[in-house]
N, CA, C and O atoms as a MOPAC input file, in Angstrom:
PM7 MOZYME 1SCF
protein

 N      1.82600 1    39.80300 1     1.37000 1
 C      2.28600 1    38.49000 1     1.99100 1
 C      3.43700 1    38.01600 1     1.13900 1
 O      3.30800 1    37.09400 1     0.33500 1
 N      4.49400 1    38.62600 1     1.32200 1
 C      5.70500 1    38.21100 1     0.36700 1
 C      6.19200 1    36.75000 1     0.48700 1
 O      6.80800 1    36.21200 1    -0.43300 1
 N      5.90800 1    36.14200 1     1.61300 1
 C      6.39000 1    34.77200 1     1.81600 1
 C      5.50600 1    33.68900 1     1.14900 1
 O      5.83200 1    32.50300 1     1.17600 1
 N      4.47400 1    34.09500 1     0.60100 1
 C      3.64300 1    33.07200 1     0.05700 1
 C      4.15300 1    32.58500 1    -1.25100 1
 O      4.58100 1    33.37200 1    -2.09600 1
 N      4.11400 1    31.28100 1    -1.43200 1
 C      4.59900 1    30.70800 1    -2.60900 1
 C      3.47100 1    30.66500 1    -3.80800 1
 O      2.28200 1    30.47100 1    -3.55500 1
 N      3.95200 1    30.85800 1    -5.08100 1
 C      3.15300 1    30.63400 1    -6.07100 1
 C      2.94400 1    29.06700 1    -6.24400 1
 O      3.76700 1    28.25800 1    -5.81500 1
 N      1.88300 1    28.73600 1    -6.84800 1
 C      1.43800 1    27.38000 1    -7.22800 1
 C      2.71000 1    26.77700 1    -7.92800 1
 O      3.13400 1    25.68400 1    -7.55100 1
 N      3.28600 1    27.42600 1    -8.87500 1
 C      4.38400 1    26.88600 1    -9.48900 1
 C      5.71100 1    26.68200 1    -8.55400 1
 O      6.42700 1    25.68500 1    -8.65400 1
 N      5.91000 1    27.57000 1    -7.78700 1
 C      7.01300 1    27.31200 1    -6.66700 1
 C      6.75600 1    26.13300 1    -5.87500 1
 O      7.54500 1    25.19900 1    -5.73200 1
 N      5.40600 1    26.24900 1    -5.28200 1
 C      4.99300 1    25.06300 1    -4.36400 1
 C      5.17300 1    23.57000 1    -5.09400 1
 O      5.60300 1    22.61500 1    -4.44700 1
 N      4.82200 1    23.46500 1    -6.43600 1
 C      4.89400 1    22.25600 1    -7.26200 1
 C      6.40300 1    22.02100 1    -7.44600 1
 O      6.81000 1    20.85900 1    -7.43600 1
 N      7.29400 1    23.08000 1    -7.62100 1
 C      8.69100 1    22.82200 1    -7.90100 1
 C      9.20700 1    22.27400 1    -6.63600 1
 O     10.01000 1    21.35600 1    -6.80500 1
 N      8.97100 1    22.57900 1    -5.45600 1
 C      9.38000 1    22.01000 1    -4.27300 1
 C      9.12800 1    20.57500 1    -4.11400 1
 O      9.97600 1    19.83900 1    -3.60800 1
 N      7.94000 1    20.13400 1    -4.54600 1
 C      7.51000 1    18.75500 1    -4.70900 1
 C      8.47100 1    17.95600 1    -5.68900 1
 O      9.02600 1    16.90700 1    -5.36200 1
 N      8.58800 1    18.48400 1    -6.75300 1
 C      9.48300 1    17.80100 1    -7.86900 1
 C     10.89700 1    17.61400 1    -7.44600 1
 O     11.54800 1    16.59700 1    -7.68400 1
 N     11.34500 1    18.69100 1    -6.78400 1
 C     12.73800 1    18.65200 1    -6.18900 1
 C     12.88700 1    17.45700 1    -5.16400 1
 O     13.80800 1    16.64200 1    -5.21000 1
 N     11.84200 1    17.45600 1    -4.21000 1
 C     11.93900 1    16.44300 1    -3.10100 1
 C     11.73800 1    15.10300 1    -3.93000 1
 O     12.35200 1    14.12500 1    -3.50300 1
 N     11.07600 1    14.96300 1    -4.88500 1
 C     10.84100 1    13.65400 1    -5.55400 1
 C     12.07500 1    13.17800 1    -5.92300 1
 O     12.26300 1    11.96900 1    -5.79300 1
 N     13.04900 1    13.94200 1    -6.40200 1
 C     14.35900 1    13.52800 1    -6.80900 1
 C     15.22100 1    12.90300 1    -5.69800 1
 O     16.24700 1    12.30000 1    -6.01200 1
 N     14.85300 1    13.01900 1    -4.43500 1
 C     15.67000 1    12.51900 1    -3.42200 1
 C     14.90400 1    11.52600 1    -2.53700 1
 O     15.22500 1    11.27400 1    -1.37600 1
 N     13.91800 1    11.01200 1    -3.15400 1
 C     13.21100 1     9.82900 1    -2.38000 1
 C     13.89800 1     8.62100 1    -2.74900 1
 O     14.10800 1     8.30400 1    -3.92000 1
 N     14.27200 1     7.90100 1    -1.67600 1
 C     14.82000 1     6.56500 1    -1.73800 1
 C     13.75600 1     5.52600 1    -1.72500 1
 O     13.02800 1     5.51200 1    -0.73200 1
 N     13.54200 1     4.63500 1    -2.68600 1
 C     12.39000 1     3.76400 1    -2.77200 1
 C     12.60300 1     2.83100 1    -1.48800 1
 O     11.57800 1     2.44500 1    -0.92700 1
 N     13.84100 1     2.43500 1    -0.97300 1
 C     14.00100 1     1.62500 1    -0.02500 1
 C     13.46000 1     2.05700 1     1.41000 1
 O     13.16700 1     1.19700 1     2.24100 1
 N     13.34300 1     3.34800 1     1.65900 1
 C     13.01300 1     3.94200 1     2.82100 1
 C     11.58200 1     4.84000 1     2.86400 1
 O     11.02900 1     5.23300 1     3.89100 1
 N     11.17900 1     5.03700 1     1.62500 1
 C     10.10800 1     5.96700 1     1.56800 1
 C      8.85400 1     5.47000 1     2.15500 1
 O      8.58600 1     4.26900 1     2.17600 1
 N      8.06600 1     6.40100 1     2.64100 1
 C      6.81900 1     6.26200 1     3.19800 1
 C      5.96000 1     6.34900 1     1.97300 1
 O      6.27600 1     7.07000 1     1.02700 1
 N      4.77000 1     5.54400 1     1.99100 1
 C      3.83300 1     5.73500 1     0.78900 1
 C      2.43900 1     5.76200 1     1.38300 1
 O      2.10700 1     5.11600 1     2.37600 1
 N      1.62800 1     6.59600 1     0.66200 1
 C      0.32900 1     6.68400 1     1.04700 1
 C     -0.59500 1     7.00300 1    -0.18100 1
 O     -0.13700 1     7.30500 1    -1.28300 1
 N     -1.85600 1     6.91500 1     0.08400 1
 C     -2.81600 1     7.37400 1    -1.15800 1
 C     -4.02900 1     8.09700 1    -0.59400 1
 O     -4.32300 1     8.09300 1     0.60200 1
 N     -4.66100 1     8.67300 1    -1.48300 1
 C     -5.82400 1     9.38800 1    -1.16600 1
 C     -6.66600 1     9.59700 1    -2.47900 1
 O     -6.08100 1     9.59600 1    -3.56200 1
 N     -7.95700 1     9.76700 1    -2.41100 1
 C     -8.69400 1    10.13700 1    -3.69500 1
 C     -8.50700 1    11.72200 1    -3.78200 1
 O     -8.63300 1    12.54600 1    -2.87600 1
 N     -8.17400 1    11.91800 1    -5.11500 1
 C     -7.92100 1    13.29800 1    -5.48900 1
 C     -8.12600 1    13.52000 1    -7.06100 1
 O     -8.02200 1    12.56100 1    -7.82600 1
 N     -8.40900 1    14.76200 1    -7.50900 1
 C     -8.45900 1    14.71700 1    -9.01300 1
 C     -7.19300 1    14.10600 1    -9.68900 1
 O     -6.05100 1    14.30400 1    -9.27500 1
 N     -7.46900 1    13.44800 1   -10.61900 1
 C     -6.27600 1    12.81900 1   -11.39300 1
 C     -5.49700 1    13.91300 1   -12.12200 1
 O     -4.29400 1    13.77300 1   -12.34200 1
 N     -6.17400 1    14.99800 1   -12.49500 1
 C     -5.31300 1    16.08800 1   -13.19400 1
 C     -4.79100 1    17.09400 1   -12.10700 1
 O     -4.02700 1    17.98300 1   -12.48100 1
 N     -5.11800 1    17.02000 1   -10.91100 1
 C     -4.45000 1    17.85500 1    -9.78300 1
 C     -4.41100 1    17.10600 1    -8.44200 1
 O     -5.21400 1    17.35800 1    -7.54500 1
 N     -3.50900 1    16.23600 1    -8.34500 1
 C     -3.50000 1    15.31100 1    -7.27700 1
 C     -3.30300 1    16.02300 1    -5.93000 1
 O     -3.72700 1    15.55900 1    -4.87200 1
 N     -2.57600 1    17.27500 1    -6.04700 1
 C     -2.32600 1    18.15100 1    -4.85200 1
 C     -3.52200 1    19.02200 1    -4.45400 1
 O     -3.54400 1    19.57200 1    -3.35300 1
 N     -4.54000 1    19.15400 1    -5.36200 1
 C     -5.61000 1    19.89600 1    -5.15900 1
 C     -5.32600 1    21.49200 1    -5.03000 1
 O     -5.98400 1    22.21600 1    -4.28400 1
 N     -4.29500 1    21.93100 1    -5.82600 1
 C     -3.78400 1    23.36500 1    -5.75200 1
 C     -4.32300 1    24.10500 1    -7.07000 1
 O     -3.91000 1    25.24900 1    -7.25900 1
 N     -5.11600 1    23.60600 1    -7.89600 1
 C     -5.61800 1    24.30700 1    -9.16700 1
 C     -7.25400 1    24.40300 1    -9.03700 1
 O     -8.07500 1    23.58000 1    -9.44200 1
 N     -7.49500 1    25.66500 1    -8.34700 1
 C     -9.04700 1    25.64000 1    -8.30600 1
 C     -9.63900 1    26.07900 1    -9.55600 1
 O    -10.86900 1    26.10800 1    -9.60500 1
 N     -8.89400 1    26.46400 1   -10.68500 1
 C     -9.47300 1    26.83900 1   -11.81500 1
 C     -9.40400 1    25.69900 1   -12.99300 1
 O     -9.44800 1    25.91300 1   -14.20400 1
 N     -9.28700 1    24.44500 1   -12.33600 1
 C     -9.22500 1    23.21900 1   -13.26600 1
 C    -10.69100 1    23.19100 1   -13.89600 1
 O    -11.72300 1    23.28400 1   -13.23100 1
 N    -10.61900 1    23.04000 1   -15.36600 1
 C    -11.88000 1    22.87600 1   -15.96300 1
 C    -12.67100 1    21.58100 1   -15.43600 1
 O    -12.12800 1    20.54900 1   -15.04300 1
 N    -13.84300 1    21.78700 1   -15.49100 1
 C    -14.80300 1    20.60400 1   -14.94800 1
 C    -14.63400 1    19.36000 1   -15.68600 1
 O    -14.81000 1    18.31000 1   -15.06900 1
 N    -14.32700 1    19.33000 1   -16.88000 1
 C    -14.07000 1    17.97700 1   -17.49000 1
 C    -12.80900 1    17.34200 1   -17.03400 1
 O    -12.67300 1    16.13300 1   -17.21600 1
 N    -11.86800 1    18.03600 1   -16.45700 1
 C    -10.59600 1    17.41300 1   -15.70800 1
 C    -10.78300 1    17.21900 1   -14.24800 1
 O     -9.80200 1    16.93800 1   -13.55900 1
 N    -11.99500 1    17.34900 1   -13.70500 1
 C    -12.06200 1    17.13100 1   -12.28000 1
 C    -12.52700 1    15.69500 1   -11.82800 1
 O    -13.09800 1    15.50700 1   -10.75400 1
 N    -12.23800 1    14.70200 1   -12.72400 1
 C    -12.59800 1    13.34200 1   -12.21500 1
 C    -11.60000 1    12.94000 1   -11.20000 1
 O    -10.42800 1    13.30900 1   -11.27200 1
 N    -12.06900 1    12.16700 1   -10.23200 1
 C    -11.30500 1    11.79700 1    -9.02600 1
 C    -10.88400 1    10.35200 1    -9.03000 1
 O    -11.69100 1     9.48700 1    -9.37000 1
 N     -9.67300 1    10.05900 1    -8.67100 1
 C     -9.22100 1     8.67900 1    -8.70300 1
 C     -8.17200 1     8.51200 1    -7.59400 1
 O     -7.73300 1     9.52300 1    -7.04500 1
 N     -7.76100 1     7.33400 1    -7.24700 1
 C     -6.70500 1     7.13700 1    -6.26900 1
 C     -5.34000 1     7.68600 1    -6.77500 1
 O     -4.80700 1     7.48100 1    -7.86600 1
 N     -4.92000 1     8.39600 1    -5.77400 1
 C     -3.45100 1     8.98800 1    -6.11400 1
 C     -2.56000 1     8.71200 1    -5.06300 1
 O     -2.87400 1     8.84700 1    -3.88100 1
 N     -1.40300 1     8.31100 1    -5.47000 1
 C     -0.26300 1     7.76300 1    -4.74300 1
 C      0.77900 1     8.70600 1    -4.49300 1
 O      1.23800 1     9.33600 1    -5.44500 1
 N      1.27100 1     8.91000 1    -3.18100 1
 C      2.19200 1     9.83800 1    -2.75900 1
 C      3.33400 1     9.17100 1    -2.08300 1
 O      3.18700 1     8.02000 1    -1.67300 1
 N      4.41500 1     9.77100 1    -1.93900 1
 C      5.63500 1     9.06500 1    -1.18900 1
 C      6.34900 1    10.39400 1    -0.55900 1
 O      6.16600 1    11.53600 1    -0.98300 1
 N      7.08600 1    10.07900 1     0.38900 1
 C      8.02600 1    11.06000 1     1.08500 1
 C      9.09200 1    10.38500 1     1.80700 1
 O      8.92500 1     9.27600 1     2.31500 1
 N     10.19100 1    11.03700 1     1.86400 1
 C     11.34800 1    10.60300 1     2.55000 1
 C     11.12700 1    10.55300 1     4.10800 1
 O     10.49900 1    11.46900 1     4.63900 1
 N     11.53600 1     9.69900 1     4.72200 1
 C     11.30400 1     9.63100 1     6.39500 1
 C     11.65100 1    10.93300 1     6.89700 1
 O     12.64900 1    11.51100 1     6.46700 1
 N     10.88300 1    11.45400 1     7.79900 1
 C     11.16400 1    12.64000 1     8.48000 1
 C     10.55600 1    13.78900 1     7.70400 1
 O     10.31900 1    14.84000 1     8.30000 1
 N     10.31600 1    13.67400 1     6.54600 1
 C      9.89800 1    14.88700 1     5.58600 1
 C      8.40100 1    15.04100 1     5.70000 1
 O      7.59100 1    14.11700 1     5.77100 1
 N      8.11900 1    16.47600 1     5.70900 1
 C      6.62700 1    16.64800 1     5.68400 1
 C      6.11000 1    17.04300 1     4.31300 1
 O      5.05600 1    17.66900 1     4.19700 1
 N      6.87800 1    16.66500 1     3.23500 1
 C      6.54800 1    17.02100 1     1.81200 1
 C      6.04700 1    15.58000 1     1.14700 1
 O      6.78900 1    14.63300 1     0.88600 1
 N      4.90600 1    15.62900 1     0.97900 1
 C      4.38000 1    14.23600 1     0.17200 1
 C      4.34800 1    14.71300 1    -1.27200 1
 O      3.86800 1    15.79300 1    -1.62000 1
 N      4.95000 1    13.73300 1    -2.15700 1
 C      5.18600 1    13.96600 1    -3.50900 1
 C      4.27500 1    13.03400 1    -4.24200 1
 O      4.23400 1    11.83400 1    -3.96900 1
 N      3.52500 1    13.60200 1    -5.19700 1
 C      2.85900 1    12.58200 1    -6.14300 1
 C      3.77500 1    11.73800 1    -6.86700 1
 O      4.90700 1    12.12500 1    -7.15800 1
 N      3.28400 1    10.48700 1    -7.20000 1
 C      3.88900 1     9.49900 1    -7.98300 1
 C      4.24700 1    10.18500 1    -9.33300 1
 O      5.30500 1     9.96500 1    -9.92300 1
 N      3.30100 1    11.01600 1    -9.76700 1
 C      3.49600 1    11.68300 1   -10.99200 1
 C      4.69100 1    12.52200 1   -11.14400 1
 O      5.19200 1    12.74700 1   -12.24600 1
 N      5.20800 1    13.04600 1    -9.89200 1
 C      6.29700 1    13.88800 1    -9.72500 1
 C      7.71400 1    13.24100 1    -9.31400 1
 O      8.74200 1    13.86100 1    -9.04000 1
 N      7.53900 1    11.95000 1    -9.33400 1
 C      8.80500 1    11.09300 1    -8.83300 1
 C      9.57500 1    10.44000 1   -10.14600 1
 O      8.88500 1     9.93800 1   -11.03300 1
 N     10.89500 1    10.45500 1   -10.24400 1
 C     11.41900 1     9.88300 1   -11.48000 1
 C     10.84500 1     8.56800 1   -11.63500 1
 O     10.43000 1     7.98500 1   -10.63400 1
 N     10.76500 1     7.98100 1   -12.89400 1
 C     10.33300 1     6.78900 1   -13.27600 1
 C     10.96400 1     5.58900 1   -12.51400 1
 O     10.21000 1     4.77500 1   -11.98100 1
 N     12.34700 1     5.43900 1   -12.43600 1
 C     12.95500 1     4.44600 1   -11.71400 1
 C     12.55600 1     4.23200 1   -10.26700 1
 O     12.36300 1     3.12400 1    -9.76800 1
 N     12.44300 1     5.49300 1    -9.58500 1
 C     12.04800 1     5.55800 1    -8.27600 1
 C     10.55900 1     5.10600 1    -8.15700 1
 O     10.27900 1     4.25900 1    -7.30900 1
 N      9.57900 1     5.63000 1    -8.97000 1
 C      8.24200 1     5.09600 1    -9.04400 1
 C      8.12900 1     3.65000 1    -9.23100 1
 O      7.35800 1     2.95800 1    -8.56600 1
 N      8.85000 1     3.23200 1   -10.07700 1
 C      8.72700 1     1.70600 1   -10.42600 1
 C      9.19600 1     0.88400 1    -9.32800 1
 O      8.64500 1    -0.17300 1    -9.02200 1
 N     10.22400 1     1.36500 1    -8.72300 1
 C     10.67200 1     0.65500 1    -7.39200 1
 C      9.72500 1     0.56400 1    -6.36000 1
 O      9.53900 1    -0.46300 1    -5.70800 1
 N      9.02100 1     1.79900 1    -6.17600 1
 C      7.80700 1     1.84100 1    -5.18400 1
 C      6.77100 1     1.02500 1    -5.51300 1
 O      6.27100 1     0.31200 1    -4.64300 1
 N      6.32000 1     1.01300 1    -6.76800 1
 C      5.20000 1     0.12100 1    -7.14900 1
 C      5.72500 1    -1.37600 1    -6.73900 1
 O      5.07900 1    -2.06300 1    -5.94900 1
 N      6.78500 1    -1.77000 1    -7.25700 1
 C      7.30900 1    -3.19900 1    -7.16800 1
 C      7.20700 1    -3.42200 1    -5.54800 1
 O      6.67200 1    -4.46300 1    -5.16600 1
 N      7.66100 1    -2.56200 1    -4.65500 1
 C      7.80800 1    -2.74100 1    -3.25400 1
 C      6.39300 1    -2.80700 1    -2.62800 1
 O      6.16700 1    -3.51400 1    -1.64600 1
 N      5.45700 1    -2.05300 1    -3.22300 1
 C      4.24500 1    -1.90300 1    -2.52700 1
 C      3.09000 1    -2.66600 1    -3.14100 1
 O      2.00200 1    -2.55200 1    -2.57700 1
 N      3.17700 1    -3.42700 1    -4.21600 1
 C      2.10300 1    -4.00900 1    -4.86300 1
 C      1.52000 1    -5.08600 1    -4.05700 1
 O      0.35600 1    -5.38400 1    -4.32700 1
 N      2.09600 1    -5.70800 1    -3.14400 1
 C      1.56500 1    -6.64700 1    -2.26000 1
 C      0.56500 1    -6.02000 1    -1.14800 1
 O     -0.27400 1    -6.68600 1    -0.54100 1
 N      0.76400 1    -4.79900 1    -0.99900 1
 C     -0.06000 1    -4.24800 1     0.14800 1
 C     -1.43200 1    -3.87500 1    -0.51600 1
 O     -1.57800 1    -3.57600 1    -1.70100 1
 N     -2.47500 1    -3.94600 1     0.50100 1
 C     -3.61700 1    -3.56200 1     0.13400 1
 C     -3.89300 1    -2.06800 1     0.37600 1
 O     -3.14300 1    -1.50500 1     1.17400 1
 N     -4.80100 1    -1.40400 1    -0.16600 1
 C     -4.79200 1     0.05600 1    -0.18600 1
 C     -4.91400 1     0.53100 1     1.30100 1
 O     -4.37500 1     1.56500 1     1.69800 1
 N     -5.63700 1    -0.27300 1     2.07200 1
 C     -5.84500 1     0.14300 1     3.55800 1
 C     -4.63400 1     0.04300 1     4.28700 1
 O     -4.51600 1     0.76900 1     5.27400 1
 N     -3.59600 1    -0.82300 1     3.94000 1
 C     -2.27200 1    -0.91200 1     4.42100 1
 C     -1.52700 1     0.44300 1     4.52900 1
 O     -0.77200 1     0.77600 1     5.44200 1
 N     -1.89100 1     1.20400 1     3.37600 1
 C     -1.15500 1     2.30900 1     3.05900 1
 C     -1.83500 1     3.65300 1     3.82400 1
 O     -1.36500 1     4.78300 1     3.69000 1
 N     -2.87400 1     3.38200 1     4.54600 1
 C     -3.54100 1     4.45600 1     5.39900 1
 C     -3.13300 1     4.46200 1     6.72900 1
 O     -3.91700 1     4.96500 1     7.53400 1
 N     -2.03500 1     3.99400 1     7.15600 1
 C     -1.51100 1     4.05700 1     8.58500 1
 C     -1.26000 1     5.45600 1     9.09300 1
 O     -1.16100 1     5.60500 1    10.31100 1
 N     -1.14400 1     6.53600 1     8.25800 1
 C     -0.91200 1     7.87500 1     8.77800 1
 C     -2.10300 1     8.31700 1     9.25700 1
 O     -2.00800 1     9.37700 1     9.87600 1
 N     -3.31500 1     7.80200 1     9.16600 1
 C     -4.57800 1     8.48000 1     9.62400 1
 C     -4.61400 1     8.36300 1    11.21500 1
 O     -5.55400 1     8.84300 1    11.84800 1

């Protein structure tokens, strides 16, 4: 299976997508996920790092690549927090 991405390649795609997210138009959601592995792509994560917490993700409109807030530039993440702090967590679940 030559076309399969490594975990590092898959994560690099998210980091690159994060550079292009416009906080004025971005879609934001959250889910519960391991705080040390918000995408759930590291099955070998040590047990002591498997605590779960609310993880926030954003994407550009029309994109199918959700990017963890951890992988978004600080200025973009700060703008997203500012824009969405008035919303309740269930408001961000409109994708369900």
